[in-house]
C-alpha positions, 0 to 999 in steps of 0.5 A: 359468418359467410361473408366472414368467411369469403373475406378470408379466402380472398386474401390468398387470391389477392396475394397470388395476384400481387406476386403474379404482376412482381413477376411480369414485371409490372408496377407497384406501389411503393409503400411498405408492402413494395419493399417486403423483400429488401427489408428482410434481406437488411434485417438478415444482415443487420441480424448478422452484424449484431451477431458477430459483434456479440460473439466476437465480444463474448469471446474476448470476455472468455479469453480474459477470464480465462486468462485471470484464472490462468494467471490468479489462482487462489491457493487450495488451502483453507485461510490462516485466519477465519474471517472474523479474527479481527472482531471484538468477540474474538480478539477484544484486546486487539480490537482497539490499537495503533493502527495507524501506519504514516501517522504521528499517532492515532488509534483505530478498530480492527474492522472493514468500516473503523472508526478513526481517531488522530493527533494533528499539531501545529507551532504558531508564530516560530517560522514565518508564513503559514505555520506548518501541520504536523500529521504525516510522517513526512521526512521533509517535515524535520521532525525527529527523533520520534518512535515509541519508546514503550508499547505492549502492543496491547494495552499501553505505550508511550511515545516522544516526538521532538519537533524542533524546540518542542517535545511531545509525548503521546501516551495511550491505555486501555482497560478492557471490558465491555462488548468492543474491546474496552475503553481507552483514554490518551494524554498528549504533553507539549514541553520545550525540548531544553529543560532549561527553557520555561517559555513555549511557543503557542501550539494548537492540537486537533484531535478529530474523529472519522467515520465513513460518511454514513455514521453519527458524530455529534459534538456537545458544547458546554455552557461557555460554549467549549466542546466537552464531549463527540458523541456517536453511534455506529453500526459496529460499537453503538452509542460511544462518547469521547470525553475531552478533558480541560488542558492542564500545565505542569502544576495542573493550573489551567494554562492561559490559552487552552480551550477545545473547539470544534471543526466539523468537515464531511468526508465523502468515505466509501462512497469516494472509494466505490465510485472513483478510486475503484475505477481508477485501480481497476484501470490501472490494472488492466493497463498493467495485465495488457501493457506489460504482456510479452510476445509469449501467452502468460509471458510479461516484460517490463517496458517503459524503459528509458532510451540509451543515452551518453549519460546513463551507465544503464537504462532504468526499469522505472515500473519494475521497482528496481530502477537502477539494477543492472540490465540490458544496456540498450532496451528492444522488445527481445529482452527478457527481464529475470524479475518477470521470467525466473530465476532458475537457469542462473540458480545454481550457478549463483548459489554456488558463487555466492557460497565462495564470495559471501564471506570474503570482504573483497565481494559481500561481507561488510563489517555491518552486514551483506552488501547489496552488490559485491564490491567487485562488480563494476556497478559497485556504488557507481551513480547511474546518471549525474542526478541519480545516486547508487542505490541497490548497487552496496548499501546494506539493506535488512531484507537481503540479511534477513534472508540470508540469515534465514538460510544460514540458519537453516543450513546451520542445524541441518547436518552436512559438510558445512554446518559449522560453516554456516553456523559460524557464519550466520553468529558473525553477520547476525552480530554485525547487522543487528549491532549496527542497527542498534548504534545507529538508532543510538545515534540518530533515534530512526530505523533507516531504510539502508545502511553504509556497508563503508561506515555502517551510517543510516541512509535513505528514508527514515523512519523506515519501519518496513522490512528494517523492522526485520532486525527484531525477527533476527534478534529472536532468530525467528525466520 
């Protein structure tokens, strides 16, 4: 113990002698102990740099979080629908339905992880080259007219689809019961468009079932190798089975060529969404939030405008979606865009002039609805360039007319000096809009994206079941 104590007491003495040698400038050994003070200083500098970076990054994150909270503020009102409002226990009649936009026919469940079903078809040998597969509603396919002839929104529906010489009829009916919205059945009928023709080209129909890739689907093949059932299991539905009835001819006889075969593919499903789509969506949002920011905090200005060219009447603002809406003729960083700022400054003047021009055929009024731009405007009907026809420069759009009808209906029921005139304008405008949409539907079988203010004909995309379907609310005077 005495020797150990003497060793411990010797350590400070050695340290003192070393410090004295260093103070006298004597030679020191070039090992780890000789660089102590220098290493300490370097460590302090590195710690300062790391701390500065950490503070800078955390400050940037806090600022981004603060801006997001200011820009995206949830409304304090309770949700309109409860979280389980679409479940089969709450709304069994609505759980299964034709909730497949942009496809000709299909059904799915109203749930976060739905079971998807759909129909595709192709005519063999009608045109040179590879047969064209019909699945999504593409305007360039030349399919049409098509649409639901009957549909109650709950339990049954029937639609007709014209595809060249073919006429397809798709029908479905649901039978309530069980814990998952009941059972449902399809029937697809293919016949010649011309009733006097009995010959049909060879047609391939494809019925498909899709899950998110984590559920179970198993084909059940009969004795002759033909597909008869598709069984499956999902966490939401439990066990289920699709029964494929044999194809038949009009006389309930077996067709010459008619059978089911199975094509089995894998679907990456939700992993594809989370691993590929979500990062891209986040990158897009970050780009929009940062690149379109204005010079003032929380202000925005559309970038990406076309440079002023001699061939352009008005440079486009493609990011805004209103690509040929009249804007400044010379894009610059000092311009302010009304759709990103506010309309308050011009509101009173616009409303006053609108009241004067609304019923004037020289401005907004037409026999088919209100124009999107007054006929008296210098931009009315003008092309934006040689290859860019007018879009929002005079045509009748249902979304604009629906908003006008709602306002006229409101003031037509509100006591005041303009009540009678507002009610009269509402009745006339509603008759013009609804009547023209109905006439065009009878003539073409489609709802159109927009309508000509000169002759009422449908223009743009078709079938356009977006805001043009507002005509139903206008018919019901539901604003």
